[in-house]
N, C-alpha and C positions, 0 to 999 in steps of 0.2 A: 242741295240748298246750304246743306252742313259742310261740304269740302270746300265752297266760295268763303264760307264765315271763316273757316279754319286757313284758306289761303289769306285772307285778308288779316287776321290775327298774325301771321307770320309774317308778312310781311310788315305791317306795323313794327312788329318787333324788329326785323331788321334794319328797317329805317331807324330805331333809336340806337340799336348797338351799333352802328356804325358813327359813331361821334367823332368830333374833332374837340381839340380843350377848349377854346371858345371861338364864339362867331360877333361878330360883329351886327347888331340891329339897326334899322331907323331908328332918328331920332339922338343917335350918340348910345342907344341902349346896347348896353353889352353883355354879354349871359355866358354862362360857363355850362357845361352839362352834368348834373348833378351822377353819383355813383351808379353801378347798377344796383337792382335791377330795371331793364328796361321795357318791363311790360306796361301798358297802357290800355286802360279802361275806358267808355265814355266818363265816368265818373273822374277820370281825371284829365281828360282830354281837352281841349280848349273848345268852349260851348259857344255859338254864335248863334244868336237868332232874331227875326224878325216875326215877332209875336205873333203867333195863329196861323203863319204861313209857311217859314221853312225854319229849320234850326238845321246847325251842323257841327259836327263833333272832328278837330283835327288833330293829328296827330302827328306834331315833330316836322321836320323838313329842313330845309335848306339854312333858316335863320338857326338852327339847332345844330346841323349836323357838315354845315357847308356847303357850296354848290353843287350840284348833280344827284343831291340825296333826293329823293322822291318827299313828295308831300301828300300825305295822305289824309282821306276823312268819311267819315259818314254824315251824310244829309239825308234828314227827314224832310218831306214835303206834306204838307197837311190837305186834305181836301179841296179840291174848289180852290187852289192856289197854285204860285209856284214861283221860279227864279224868273226875271222877266229878262228880255234879249240882252247879253253882256257878250264879250270876247276876251280874253286870255292873247296878253301882248306878249309874254316873253316864252311861253310854252303850249304843246298842246295838253289836252286832256283825254283821260279814260271814266268811260262812266260804266258802272259794272251796275245793274236792275237786280236790287236783292229781293223787294218785298213790291207788290202791286204792279199799278200800267203807268207806267212813265207817257205824258204826252211829251214827245221829244221836236225839236223845230232846230234846224240847221239852213243857213244859207252859204250854197256852194257858188262864189264869185262867180259862176261861169253860166248861173241861172238868172231868170230874171227877175226871182222873188224865193222866200225859203219854202224848205219842205217841210213838211210837217208827218211823224210817221208813231206811232203807240210802239211802246218797246214792253215787254213783261218779265218776269224773272228769268234769270239766267242773260239776256240779253245784255251784250257790249256795245258802246258807241264810242269810238274815236272821232276825236276832234281838234284838227289841226290846228297850230298855234295862227292868231288873229280871226279864225273863222267866227262869226256872230251864231250862237245859239241859244236856245231857252227850254228848260226843264218845267214842266207843267204837271199838275195831277188833275185830270176832269172828273176822277171820279169820288168815292164816297169813303176810301178807308186810303190809310197813309201810303204813302210811296217812300221806300229807303233806296239809299245808293250807296252804293263805295265808289268814292272819286280819289283817283290818282294824276298828279302832276307834277313835273319837275320844276314849276312852278305857276300857282295859282294867278299871284301879280306880277304886274301890274294887268289892272283892267279897266275896260269902259262898257259902260252901262247904258242902256236904252229904257226908255218908257214903253216902248212898242218897237216894231218893226221899223227900222231906218229906212227911208225912198230908197237907196241904194246900199251893196253892200261895203261899198269902202269909203262912208260916212262916218264920221269921227263920233264917238260919243263921249259920254260925260266922264273924265279920269279923275278920280279922289286922289290928292297929295298919296295916303296913306290908307291901308284896307285895317281892321280892326286888329288884324293878326299879325298887323307889321309892327304894332307898337308896342307888344308886350314880349316877355319871355316867353318860349315854346314849354309845353309840357316836359317834365326831365330835365328843364335847367331852370336857373335862377339868375338872377340879376347878379352883376359884378358889383361891390362895395365900392363906393366912388374913390376912395383911395387905391382901390386895384385897379382904377382906368390907365 
């Protein structure tokens, strides 16, 4: 467990260290990387939550360091809740289970419906780009995950499993982390644009 957490810390530091001078973010927001150190902690990460259901701490990525830079995050799922069925449209995703038992569902398009499996600490799941999947916690304790992708966005969301694996979902124009500069960077003053 400690080795996996150490690996996650090193990966987050490497992501932060592979910086570019500036990156164009959605809605015309222009960001620049702050000078080192590039060490991130959950207290300085982007923190997005669905109160009482899940929380995610993201540590930089493509909006800070440019295309090809992995986005990393720590996701915490509360007991009896989860992250509804969704898919990532620009890249695949890796999920590492750190704590708890994750009820993980995925829909292989060659199958008539979703497959549901339980993943415990140390388990790793790879989700190919465009595959519908779901992360749920049916236990009584929190589930903690390390998630890595070349691009979490854009995404499509579903209230429940769709009728077919190729059914389009709701695609928001921008996700919360696409609307702000990432950790370790700052918005350029408008006169610098």
